[in-house]
TORKOL-4160 file (C-alpha; in steps of 0.2 Angstrom, whole numbers, padded with zeros to 4 digits, m for minus):
427
<pt num="1" X="0000" Y="0029" Z="0123"/>
<pt num="2" X="0013" Y="0042" Z="0116"/>
<pt num="3" X="0027" Y="0035" Z="0105"/>
<pt num="4" X="0044" Y="0042" Z="0108"/>
<pt num="5" X="0062" Y="0040" Z="0101"/>
<pt num="6" X="0073" Y="0034" Z="0113"/>
<pt num="7" X="0091" Y="0036" Z="0108"/>
<pt num="8" X="0102" Y="0043" Z="0094"/>
<pt num="9" X="0101" Y="0026" Z="0086"/>
<pt num="10" X="0082" Y="0024" Z="0085"/>
<pt num="11" X="0083" Y="0040" Z="0072"/>
<pt num="12" X="0077" Y="0031" Z="0058"/>
<pt num="13" X="0058" Y="0029" Z="0055"/>
<pt num="14" X="0050" Y="0015" Z="0065"/>
<pt num="15" X="0063" Y="0013" Z="0078"/>
<pt num="16" X="0052" Y="0018" Z="0091"/>
<pt num="17" X="0047" Y="0012" Z="0109"/>
<pt num="18" X="0033" Y="0013" Z="0122"/>
<pt num="19" X="0043" Y="0018" Z="0137"/>
<pt num="20" X="0029" Y="0011" Z="0148"/>
<pt num="21" X="0032" Y="m0007" Z="0140"/>
<pt num="22" X="0047" Y="m0017" Z="0147"/>
<pt num="23" X="0062" Y="m0017" Z="0135"/>
<pt num="24" X="0063" Y="m0036" Z="0136"/>
<pt num="25" X="0064" Y="m0049" Z="0124"/>
<pt num="26" X="0052" Y="m0063" Z="0124"/>
<pt num="27" X="0057" Y="m0081" Z="0119"/>
<pt num="28" X="0040" Y="m0087" Z="0111"/>
<pt num="29" X="0038" Y="m0069" Z="0101"/>
<pt num="30" X="0056" Y="m0068" Z="0096"/>
<pt num="31" X="0056" Y="m0086" Z="0088"/>
<pt num="32" X="0038" Y="m0083" Z="0080"/>
<pt num="33" X="0047" Y="m0067" Z="0071"/>
<pt num="34" X="0062" Y="m0077" Z="0066"/>
<pt num="35" X="0052" Y="m0092" Z="0058"/>
<pt num="36" X="0042" Y="m0076" Z="0050"/>
<pt num="37" X="0057" Y="m0069" Z="0042"/>
<pt num="38" X="0064" Y="m0086" Z="0036"/>
<pt num="39" X="0048" Y="m0088" Z="0026"/>
<pt num="40" X="0048" Y="m0070" Z="0019"/>
<pt num="41" X="0067" Y="m0069" Z="0015"/>
<pt num="42" X="0070" Y="m0087" Z="0011"/>
<pt num="43" X="0053" Y="m0094" Z="0003"/>
<pt num="44" X="0046" Y="m0078" Z="m0007"/>
<pt num="45" X="0030" Y="m0077" Z="0005"/>
<pt num="46" X="0022" Y="m0060" Z="0006"/>
<pt num="47" X="0024" Y="m0051" Z="0022"/>
<pt num="48" X="0006" Y="m0045" Z="0025"/>
<pt num="49" X="0001" Y="m0064" Z="0024"/>
<pt num="50" X="0015" Y="m0070" Z="0034"/>
<pt num="51" X="0011" Y="m0057" Z="0049"/>
<pt num="52" X="m0007" Y="m0062" Z="0047"/>
<pt num="53" X="m0002" Y="m0080" Z="0050"/>
<pt num="54" X="0010" Y="m0077" Z="0064"/>
<pt num="55" X="m0003" Y="m0066" Z="0074"/>
<pt num="56" X="m0014" Y="m0082" Z="0074"/>
<pt num="57" X="m0001" Y="m0093" Z="0082"/>
<pt num="58" X="m0005" Y="m0090" Z="0100"/>
<pt num="59" X="m0022" Y="m0086" Z="0107"/>
<pt num="60" X="m0015" Y="m0080" Z="0123"/>
<pt num="61" X="m0005" Y="m0065" Z="0117"/>
<pt num="62" X="m0011" Y="m0048" Z="0122"/>
<pt num="63" X="m0010" Y="m0032" Z="0111"/>
<pt num="64" X="0008" Y="m0029" Z="0116"/>
<pt num="65" X="0014" Y="m0045" Z="0110"/>
<pt num="66" X="0004" Y="m0045" Z="0093"/>
<pt num="67" X="0011" Y="m0027" Z="0091"/>
<pt num="68" X="0029" Y="m0033" Z="0093"/>
<pt num="69" X="0027" Y="m0048" Z="0082"/>
<pt num="70" X="0019" Y="m0038" Z="0069"/>
<pt num="71" X="0029" Y="m0022" Z="0069"/>
<pt num="72" X="0046" Y="m0031" Z="0071"/>
<pt num="73" X="0043" Y="m0042" Z="0056"/>
<pt num="74" X="0039" Y="m0026" Z="0046"/>
<pt num="75" X="0054" Y="m0017" Z="0052"/>
<pt num="76" X="0066" Y="m0030" Z="0048"/>
<pt num="77" X="0059" Y="m0032" Z="0031"/>
<pt num="78" X="0059" Y="m0012" Z="0028"/>
<pt num="79" X="0077" Y="m0011" Z="0034"/>
<pt num="80" X="0084" Y="m0027" Z="0027"/>
<pt num="81" X="0098" Y="m0020" Z="0016"/>
<pt num="82" X="0104" Y="m0009" Z="0031"/>
<pt num="83" X="0103" Y="m0023" Z="0044"/>
<pt num="84" X="0111" Y="m0037" Z="0033"/>
<pt num="85" X="0126" Y="m0024" Z="0029"/>
<pt num="86" X="0129" Y="m0021" Z="0048"/>
<pt num="87" X="0126" Y="m0040" Z="0052"/>
<pt num="88" X="0139" Y="m0044" Z="0039"/>
<pt num="89" X="0129" Y="m0058" Z="0031"/>
<pt num="90" X="0124" Y="m0063" Z="0014"/>
<pt num="91" X="0110" Y="m0073" Z="0005"/>
<pt num="92" X="0103" Y="m0085" Z="0007"/>
<pt num="93" X="0100" Y="m0082" Z="0024"/>
<pt num="94" X="0100" Y="m0100" Z="0035"/>
<pt num="95" X="0093" Y="m0098" Z="0052"/>
<pt num="96" X="0109" Y="m0091" Z="0062"/>
<pt num="97" X="0110" Y="m0077" Z="0048"/>
<pt num="98" X="0092" Y="m0072" Z="0053"/>
<pt num="99" X="0097" Y="m0072" Z="0071"/>
<pt num="100" X="0111" Y="m0060" Z="0067"/>
<pt num="101" X="0101" Y="m0048" Z="0058"/>
<pt num="102" X="0087" Y="m0050" Z="0072"/>
<pt num="103" X="0103" Y="m0046" Z="0084"/>
<pt num="104" X="0106" Y="m0030" Z="0075"/>
<pt num="105" X="0088" Y="m0024" Z="0074"/>
<pt num="106" X="0087" Y="m0028" Z="0093"/>
<pt num="107" X="0104" Y="m0018" Z="0097"/>
<pt num="108" X="0098" Y="m0001" Z="0086"/>
<pt num="109" X="0081" Y="m0003" Z="0094"/>
<pt num="110" X="0089" Y="m0001" Z="0112"/>
<pt num="111" X="0085" Y="m0019" Z="0118"/>
<pt num="112" X="0097" Y="m0027" Z="0131"/>
<pt num="113" X="0100" Y="m0044" Z="0123"/>
<pt num="114" X="0096" Y="m0059" Z="0136"/>
<pt num="115" X="0108" Y="m0072" Z="0141"/>
<pt num="116" X="0103" Y="m0083" Z="0124"/>
<pt num="117" X="0115" Y="m0093" Z="0115"/>
<pt num="118" X="0110" Y="m0084" Z="0099"/>
<pt num="119" X="0116" Y="m0069" Z="0105"/>
<pt num="120" X="0133" Y="m0073" Z="0111"/>
<pt num="121" X="0147" Y="m0062" Z="0105"/>
<pt num="122" X="0135" Y="m0050" Z="0098"/>
<pt num="123" X="0147" Y="m0034" Z="0094"/>
<pt num="124" X="0134" Y="m0020" Z="0100"/>
<pt num="125" X="0148" Y="m0006" Z="0098"/>
<pt num="126" X="0152" Y="m0012" Z="0081"/>
<pt num="127" X="0133" Y="m0013" Z="0077"/>
<pt num="128" X="0130" Y="0005" Z="0082"/>
<pt num="129" X="0148" Y="0010" Z="0074"/>
<pt num="130" X="0143" Y="0002" Z="0056"/>
<pt num="131" X="0126" Y="0012" Z="0058"/>
<pt num="132" X="0134" Y="0028" Z="0059"/>
<pt num="133" X="0145" Y="0025" Z="0044"/>
<pt num="134" X="0131" Y="0016" Z="0033"/>
<pt num="135" X="0117" Y="0029" Z="0036"/>
<pt num="136" X="0129" Y="0042" Z="0027"/>
<pt num="137" X="0124" Y="0033" Z="0010"/>
<pt num="138" X="0106" Y="0035" Z="0004"/>
<pt num="139" X="0105" Y="0016" Z="m0003"/>
<pt num="140" X="0108" Y="0010" Z="0015"/>
<pt num="141" X="0101" Y="0023" Z="0024"/>
<pt num="142" X="0084" Y="0020" Z="0016"/>
<pt num="143" X="0088" Y="0002" Z="0013"/>
<pt num="144" X="0085" Y="0000" Z="m0005"/>
<pt num="145" X="0093" Y="m0010" Z="m0021"/>
<pt num="146" X="0105" Y="m0002" Z="m0031"/>
<pt num="147" X="0095" Y="m0003" Z="m0047"/>
<pt num="148" X="0079" Y="0004" Z="m0039"/>
<pt num="149" X="0090" Y="0020" Z="m0032"/>
<pt num="150" X="0097" Y="0023" Z="m0049"/>
<pt num="151" X="0080" Y="0021" Z="m0057"/>
<pt num="152" X="0072" Y="0034" Z="m0045"/>
<pt num="153" X="0086" Y="0046" Z="m0047"/>
<pt num="154" X="0085" Y="0045" Z="m0066"/>
<pt num="155" X="0065" Y="0048" Z="m0066"/>
<pt num="156" X="0062" Y="0059" Z="m0051"/>
<pt num="157" X="0079" Y="0068" Z="m0049"/>
<pt num="158" X="0091" Y="0067" Z="m0034"/>
<pt num="159" X="0082" Y="0079" Z="m0022"/>
<pt num="160" X="0064" Y="0073" Z="m0024"/>
<pt num="161" X="0069" Y="0054" Z="m0024"/>
<pt num="162" X="0078" Y="0057" Z="m0008"/>
<pt num="163" X="0065" Y="0065" Z="0000"/>
<pt num="164" X="0052" Y="0051" Z="m0007"/>
<pt num="165" X="0062" Y="0037" Z="m0001"/>
<pt num="166" X="0062" Y="0044" Z="0016"/>
<pt num="167" X="0043" Y="0046" Z="0016"/>
<pt num="168" X="0041" Y="0028" Z="0009"/>
<pt num="169" X="0050" Y="0021" Z="0025"/>
<pt num="170" X="0038" Y="0029" Z="0037"/>
<pt num="171" X="0025" Y="0018" Z="0045"/>
<pt num="172" X="0010" Y="0019" Z="0034"/>
<pt num="173" X="m0006" Y="0028" Z="0042"/>
<pt num="174" X="m0022" Y="0018" Z="0045"/>
<pt num="175" X="m0035" Y="0028" Z="0035"/>
<pt num="176" X="m0053" Y="0023" Z="0035"/>
<pt num="177" X="m0066" Y="0028" Z="0021"/>
<pt num="178" X="m0084" Y="0031" Z="0028"/>
<pt num="179" X="m0097" Y="0021" Z="0018"/>
<pt num="180" X="m0109" Y="0035" Z="0014"/>
<pt num="181" X="m0122" Y="0022" Z="0010"/>
<pt num="182" X="m0123" Y="0018" Z="0028"/>
<pt num="183" X="m0117" Y="0032" Z="0040"/>
<pt num="184" X="m0109" Y="0048" Z="0039"/>
<pt num="185" X="m0091" Y="0053" Z="0045"/>
<pt num="186" X="m0097" Y="0062" Z="0060"/>
<pt num="187" X="m0107" Y="0048" Z="0065"/>
<pt num="188" X="m0093" Y="0035" Z="0063"/>
<pt num="189" X="m0080" Y="0045" Z="0071"/>
<pt num="190" X="m0091" Y="0046" Z="0087"/>
<pt num="191" X="m0094" Y="0028" Z="0086"/>
<pt num="192" X="m0077" Y="0025" Z="0086"/>
<pt num="193" X="m0072" Y="0036" Z="0100"/>
<pt num="194" X="m0084" Y="0026" Z="0111"/>
<pt num="195" X="m0072" Y="0012" Z="0108"/>
<pt num="196" X="m0058" Y="0023" Z="0112"/>
<pt num="197" X="m0052" Y="0023" Z="0094"/>
<pt num="198" X="m0047" Y="0041" Z="0091"/>
<pt num="199" X="m0049" Y="0048" Z="0073"/>
<pt num="200" X="m0046" Y="0064" Z="0064"/>
<pt num="201" X="m0053" Y="0073" Z="0048"/>
<pt num="202" X="m0043" Y="0080" Z="0035"/>
<pt num="203" X="m0049" Y="0094" Z="0023"/>
<pt num="204" X="m0042" Y="0087" Z="0008"/>
<pt num="205" X="m0050" Y="0071" Z="0010"/>
<pt num="206" X="m0069" Y="0072" Z="0012"/>
<pt num="207" X="m0072" Y="0054" Z="0016"/>
<pt num="208" X="m0057" Y="0049" Z="0026"/>
<pt num="209" X="m0054" Y="0047" Z="0045"/>
<pt num="210" X="m0036" Y="0045" Z="0050"/>
<pt num="211" X="m0032" Y="0035" Z="0065"/>
<pt num="212" X="m0022" Y="0045" Z="0078"/>
<pt num="213" X="m0014" Y="0027" Z="0084"/>
<pt num="214" X="m0016" Y="0011" Z="0077"/>
<pt num="215" X="m0029" Y="m0001" Z="0082"/>
<pt num="216" X="m0037" Y="m0017" Z="0075"/>
<pt num="217" X="m0052" Y="m0009" Z="0066"/>
<pt num="218" X="m0058" Y="m0025" Z="0059"/>
<pt num="219" X="m0063" Y="m0032" Z="0076"/>
<pt num="220" X="m0077" Y="m0019" Z="0078"/>
<pt num="221" X="m0096" Y="m0019" Z="0074"/>
<pt num="222" X="m0094" Y="m0004" Z="0064"/>
<pt num="223" X="m0083" Y="m0013" Z="0052"/>
<pt num="224" X="m0093" Y="m0030" Z="0052"/>
<pt num="225" X="m0109" Y="m0019" Z="0048"/>
<pt num="226" X="m0100" Y="m0011" Z="0034"/>
<pt num="227" X="m0099" Y="0008" Z="0040"/>
<pt num="228" X="m0081" Y="0009" Z="0033"/>
<pt num="229" X="m0066" Y="0001" Z="0023"/>
<pt num="230" X="m0048" Y="0003" Z="0026"/>
<pt num="231" X="m0042" Y="0013" Z="0011"/>
<pt num="232" X="m0027" Y="0025" Z="0010"/>
<pt num="233" X="m0031" Y="0043" Z="0008"/>
<pt num="234" X="m0022" Y="0045" Z="m0008"/>
<pt num="235" X="m0032" Y="0029" Z="m0016"/>
<pt num="236" X="m0049" Y="0038" Z="m0010"/>
<pt num="237" X="m0044" Y="0054" Z="m0023"/>
<pt num="238" X="m0047" Y="0042" Z="m0038"/>
<pt num="239" X="m0067" Y="0040" Z="m0036"/>
<pt num="240" X="m0069" Y="0058" Z="m0035"/>
<pt num="241" X="m0057" Y="0061" Z="m0050"/>
<pt num="242" X="m0068" Y="0051" Z="m0061"/>
<pt num="243" X="m0083" Y="0062" Z="m0059"/>
<pt num="244" X="m0096" Y="0049" Z="m0057"/>
<pt num="245" X="m0115" Y="0053" Z="m0054"/>
<pt num="246" X="m0130" Y="0043" Z="m0049"/>
<pt num="247" X="m0138" Y="0034" Z="m0063"/>
<pt num="248" X="m0123" Y="0033" Z="m0074"/>
<pt num="249" X="m0115" Y="0017" Z="m0082"/>
<pt num="250" X="m0099" Y="0015" Z="m0074"/>
<pt num="251" X="m0085" Y="0001" Z="m0077"/>
<pt num="252" X="m0069" Y="m0002" Z="m0065"/>
<pt num="253" X="m0059" Y="m0012" Z="m0077"/>
<pt num="254" X="m0045" Y="m0018" Z="m0065"/>
<pt num="255" X="m0058" Y="m0020" Z="m0050"/>
<pt num="256" X="m0047" Y="m0033" Z="m0039"/>
<pt num="257" X="m0056" Y="m0035" Z="m0023"/>
<pt num="258" X="m0065" Y="m0018" Z="m0027"/>
<pt num="259" X="m0058" Y="m0005" Z="m0014"/>
<pt num="260" X="m0061" Y="0010" Z="m0027"/>
<pt num="261" X="m0078" Y="0001" Z="m0034"/>
<pt num="262" X="m0085" Y="0001" Z="m0017"/>
<pt num="263" X="m0080" Y="0020" Z="m0017"/>
<pt num="264" X="m0088" Y="0022" Z="m0034"/>
<pt num="265" X="m0104" Y="0014" Z="m0027"/>
<pt num="266" X="m0106" Y="0025" Z="m0013"/>
<pt num="267" X="m0102" Y="0041" Z="m0024"/>
<pt num="268" X="m0117" Y="0034" Z="m0035"/>
<pt num="269" X="m0128" Y="0032" Z="m0020"/>
<pt num="270" X="m0132" Y="0014" Z="m0026"/>
<pt num="271" X="m0141" Y="0022" Z="m0043"/>
<pt num="272" X="m0135" Y="0015" Z="m0061"/>
<pt num="273" X="m0125" Y="0001" Z="m0065"/>
<pt num="274" X="m0107" Y="m0002" Z="m0060"/>
<pt num="275" X="m0097" Y="m0015" Z="m0069"/>
<pt num="276" X="m0081" Y="m0022" Z="m0059"/>
<pt num="277" X="m0071" Y="m0032" Z="m0070"/>
<pt num="278" X="m0055" Y="m0041" Z="m0067"/>
<pt num="279" X="m0046" Y="m0057" Z="m0074"/>
<pt num="280" X="m0046" Y="m0065" Z="m0056"/>
<pt num="281" X="m0064" Y="m0073" Z="m0051"/>
<pt num="282" X="m0056" Y="m0075" Z="m0034"/>
<pt num="283" X="m0053" Y="m0057" Z="m0032"/>
<pt num="284" X="m0071" Y="m0053" Z="m0037"/>
<pt num="285" X="m0079" Y="m0066" Z="m0026"/>
<pt num="286" X="m0070" Y="m0056" Z="m0011"/>
<pt num="287" X="m0079" Y="m0041" Z="m0019"/>
<pt num="288" X="m0096" Y="m0048" Z="m0018"/>
<pt num="289" X="m0094" Y="m0051" Z="0001"/>
<pt num="290" X="m0087" Y="m0034" Z="0004"/>
<pt num="291" X="m0101" Y="m0026" Z="m0007"/>
<pt num="292" X="m0115" Y="m0037" Z="0004"/>
<pt num="293" X="m0107" Y="m0028" Z="0019"/>
<pt num="294" X="m0107" Y="m0012" Z="0012"/>
<pt num="295" X="m0124" Y="m0011" Z="0007"/>
<pt num="296" X="m0119" Y="m0008" Z="m0012"/>
<pt num="297" X="m0131" Y="m0017" Z="m0023"/>
<pt num="298" X="m0127" Y="m0008" Z="m0040"/>
<pt num="299" X="m0111" Y="m0018" Z="m0043"/>
<pt num="300" X="m0111" Y="m0031" Z="m0056"/>
<pt num="301" X="m0095" Y="m0042" Z="m0056"/>
<pt num="302" X="m0088" Y="m0048" Z="m0073"/>
<pt num="303" X="m0073" Y="m0061" Z="m0075"/>
<pt num="304" X="m0063" Y="m0055" Z="m0091"/>
<pt num="305" X="m0062" Y="m0072" Z="m0099"/>
<pt num="306" X="m0057" Y="m0065" Z="m0116"/>
<pt num="307" X="m0056" Y="m0051" Z="m0128"/>
<pt num="308" X="m0074" Y="m0054" Z="m0130"/>
<pt num="309" X="m0078" Y="m0047" Z="m0113"/>
<pt num="310" X="m0071" Y="m0030" Z="m0117"/>
<pt num="311" X="m0078" Y="m0030" Z="m0135"/>
<pt num="312" X="m0096" Y="m0032" Z="m0128"/>
<pt num="313" X="m0094" Y="m0015" Z="m0119"/>
<pt num="314" X="m0086" Y="m0005" Z="m0133"/>
<pt num="315" X="m0093" Y="0013" Z="m0133"/>
<pt num="316" X="m0105" Y="0011" Z="m0119"/>
<pt num="317" X="m0099" Y="0018" Z="m0103"/>
<pt num="318" X="m0101" Y="0035" Z="m0096"/>
<pt num="319" X="m0086" Y="0032" Z="m0085"/>
<pt num="320" X="m0072" Y="0020" Z="m0085"/>
<pt num="321" X="m0058" Y="0018" Z="m0072"/>
<pt num="322" X="m0042" Y="0010" Z="m0077"/>
<pt num="323" X="m0033" Y="0006" Z="m0060"/>
<pt num="324" X="m0019" Y="m0001" Z="m0069"/>
<pt num="325" X="m0007" Y="m0015" Z="m0064"/>
<pt num="326" X="0010" Y="m0006" Z="m0058"/>
<pt num="327" X="0028" Y="m0007" Z="m0049"/>
<pt num="328" X="0019" Y="m0001" Z="m0033"/>
<pt num="329" X="0033" Y="0010" Z="m0030"/>
<pt num="330" X="0021" Y="0024" Z="m0023"/>
<pt num="331" X="0016" Y="0012" Z="m0008"/>
<pt num="332" X="0032" Y="0004" Z="m0002"/>
<pt num="333" X="0028" Y="0010" Z="0016"/>
<pt num="334" X="0013" Y="m0002" Z="0016"/>
<pt num="335" X="0022" Y="m0016" Z="0006"/>
<pt num="336" X="0041" Y="m0015" Z="0011"/>
<pt num="337" X="0044" Y="m0032" Z="0005"/>
<pt num="338" X="0040" Y="m0028" Z="m0013"/>
<pt num="339" X="0058" Y="m0019" Z="m0012"/>
<pt num="340" X="0066" Y="m0036" Z="m0012"/>
<pt num="341" X="0053" Y="m0044" Z="m0023"/>
<pt num="342" X="0054" Y="m0032" Z="m0039"/>
<pt num="343" X="0066" Y="m0034" Z="m0052"/>
<pt num="344" X="0070" Y="m0022" Z="m0066"/>
<pt num="345" X="0064" Y="m0033" Z="m0079"/>
<pt num="346" X="0047" Y="m0032" Z="m0071"/>
<pt num="347" X="0045" Y="m0014" Z="m0072"/>
<pt num="348" X="0048" Y="m0014" Z="m0091"/>
<pt num="349" X="0035" Y="m0027" Z="m0093"/>
<pt num="350" X="0022" Y="m0019" Z="m0084"/>
<pt num="351" X="0024" Y="m0004" Z="m0093"/>
<pt num="352" X="0020" Y="m0013" Z="m0109"/>
<pt num="353" X="0004" Y="m0021" Z="m0100"/>
<pt num="354" X="0000" Y="m0003" Z="m0096"/>
<pt num="355" X="0000" Y="0003" Z="m0113"/>
<pt num="356" X="m0010" Y="m0012" Z="m0119"/>
<pt num="357" X="m0024" Y="m0011" Z="m0106"/>
<pt num="358" X="m0024" Y="0008" Z="m0108"/>
<pt num="359" X="m0027" Y="0006" Z="m0127"/>
<pt num="360" X="m0039" Y="m0008" Z="m0126"/>
<pt num="361" X="m0050" Y="m0004" Z="m0111"/>
<pt num="362" X="m0052" Y="0015" Z="m0116"/>
<pt num="363" X="m0064" Y="0008" Z="m0131"/>
<pt num="364" X="m0076" Y="0006" Z="m0117"/>
<pt num="365" X="m0079" Y="0025" Z="m0115"/>
<pt num="366" X="m0094" Y="0031" Z="m0125"/>
<pt num="367" X="m0094" Y="0047" Z="m0135"/>
<pt num="368" X="m0092" Y="0062" Z="m0122"/>
<pt num="369" X="m0089" Y="0050" Z="m0108"/>
<pt num="370" X="m0073" Y="0051" Z="m0096"/>
<pt num="371" X="m0059" Y="0039" Z="m0092"/>
<pt num="372" X="m0046" Y="0040" Z="m0077"/>
<pt num="373" X="m0030" Y="0031" Z="m0078"/>
<pt num="374" X="m0022" Y="0027" Z="m0061"/>
<pt num="375" X="m0008" Y="0019" Z="m0054"/>
<pt num="376" X="0001" Y="0017" Z="m0036"/>
<pt num="377" X="0018" Y="0022" Z="m0043"/>
<pt num="378" X="0028" Y="0039" Z="m0044"/>
<pt num="379" X="0038" Y="0034" Z="m0060"/>
<pt num="380" X="0033" Y="0047" Z="m0073"/>
<pt num="381" X="0037" Y="0032" Z="m0086"/>
<pt num="382" X="0022" Y="0023" Z="m0079"/>
<pt num="383" X="0011" Y="0038" Z="m0077"/>
<pt num="384" X="0012" Y="0054" Z="m0088"/>
<pt num="385" X="0023" Y="0046" Z="m0102"/>
<pt num="386" X="0010" Y="0032" Z="m0103"/>
<pt num="387" X="m0004" Y="0046" Z="m0104"/>
<pt num="388" X="0008" Y="0055" Z="m0118"/>
<pt num="389" X="0010" Y="0039" Z="m0129"/>
<pt num="390" X="m0008" Y="0033" Z="m0127"/>
<pt num="391" X="m0013" Y="0051" Z="m0134"/>
<pt num="392" X="m0002" Y="0049" Z="m0150"/>
<pt num="393" X="m0010" Y="0031" Z="m0154"/>
<pt num="394" X="m0025" Y="0030" Z="m0166"/>
<pt num="395" X="m0038" Y="0027" Z="m0151"/>
<pt num="396" X="m0029" Y="0039" Z="m0140"/>
<pt num="397" X="m0032" Y="0053" Z="m0153"/>
<pt num="398" X="m0050" Y="0051" Z="m0150"/>
<pt num="399" X="m0048" Y="0059" Z="m0131"/>
<pt num="400" X="m0044" Y="0075" Z="m0125"/>
<pt num="401" X="m0032" Y="0077" Z="m0110"/>
<pt num="402" X="m0042" Y="0085" Z="m0096"/>
<pt num="403" X="m0030" Y="0084" Z="m0081"/>
<pt num="404" X="m0020" Y="0074" Z="m0070"/>
<pt num="405" X="m0013" Y="0073" Z="m0052"/>
<pt num="406" X="0003" Y="0068" Z="m0044"/>
<pt num="407" X="0004" Y="0063" Z="m0027"/>
<pt num="408" X="0020" Y="0061" Z="m0019"/>
<pt num="409" X="0023" Y="0053" Z="m0002"/>
<pt num="410" X="0034" Y="0066" Z="0006"/>
<pt num="411" X="0021" Y="0079" Z="0000"/>
<pt num="412" X="0005" Y="0071" Z="0006"/>
<pt num="413" X="0010" Y="0061" Z="0020"/>
<pt num="414" X="0000" Y="0047" Z="0012"/>
<pt num="415" X="0004" Y="0035" Z="m0003"/>
<pt num="416" X="0011" Y="0040" Z="m0020"/>
<pt num="417" X="m0002" Y="0040" Z="m0033"/>
<pt num="418" X="m0006" Y="0046" Z="m0051"/>
<pt num="419" X="m0022" Y="0049" Z="m0058"/>
<pt num="420" X="m0026" Y="0056" Z="m0077"/>
<pt num="421" X="m0043" Y="0061" Z="m0082"/>
<pt num="422" X="m0047" Y="0060" Z="m0101"/>
<pt num="423" X="m0063" Y="0064" Z="m0110"/>
<pt num="424" X="m0068" Y="0056" Z="m0127"/>
<pt num="425" X="m0073" Y="0068" Z="m0140"/>
<pt num="426" X="m0091" Y="0069" Z="m0146"/>
<pt num="427" X="m0092" Y="0062" Z="m0164"/>
């Protein structure tokens, strides 16, 4: 089904409608959406977890119903500031205020409001007028906190930040990464085509398949058999940037649930040792499950219990990946609620942690080995400036800067990312 804009007020990203689907609001779907927004806005729950829970509420729902719930929740979260200004409500949001915000979404989306008490006296013409007025100002048009807008301008400049913000408000594409331990990109594409899931290749991303329309790929046998993982195209660049070879000893120091770890295992052809480290055992347990499904057998999970865990590996790795904790300002399209959860002090604190992690974990690289520092942020202070500072430290002086790559969403169409490749000098 083709997705087309329906009127002037749907000009912002995600204001879309399947014209073959009736423009009616269904009570049970709307109530689920309202409940979900209450949890996200008032209880601090993460949008992805709330959506996942909402979609399990009624097994009788079809694909259109599930799509409505998921996309509506994400759209209202994404455009929260704009909708709140139009609705003329302030936090904290009680249920009546959430209904007013929802009414703004529905009017701008082109729905005819049903005869429900929640929509009584909804000022349709005023909503459209305020939309026209507010979208002349970037912080409202792109729906972003003042401090974040000011920070983006300071670090990237007015022109680039404006373009980047607009791109970050697009709906994220679904990107698959083929698991070459089990299949090829061509075979996977044909397999998915048989399931009416169409994908496209991209010359700049050798392992990527891009879905032409969103689909629940996790229900396919291909996923259950480990033929692919869902991973953004920008994230897929990192493992290649590290230049791993079969037989090496490679350490992923901030592995998490292992998206990049699994890609490294694929590029290493299951040969050599791949140590996946993280502070949280729960994340490494998820990695174990994923590794088994992927047929990746050279991965050794290790919980970072103390500094001794790191010291045991000093100067013993051919390659080290530091996928550093960051602000996530390159992946707002994927995590729109982070716009409202992030605070300025968090970014200042995370920059200190990045510097510490880079200084401590770089000691794992052996003489002549290579290190990649990566973030999913677009801020130079988390990226280029961190590398510049590191190279001026005592341990940093033992490294040579090789190259870096800055990926902006408005240029690539994918997530914003940064990666820098360093090489430890031979002693």
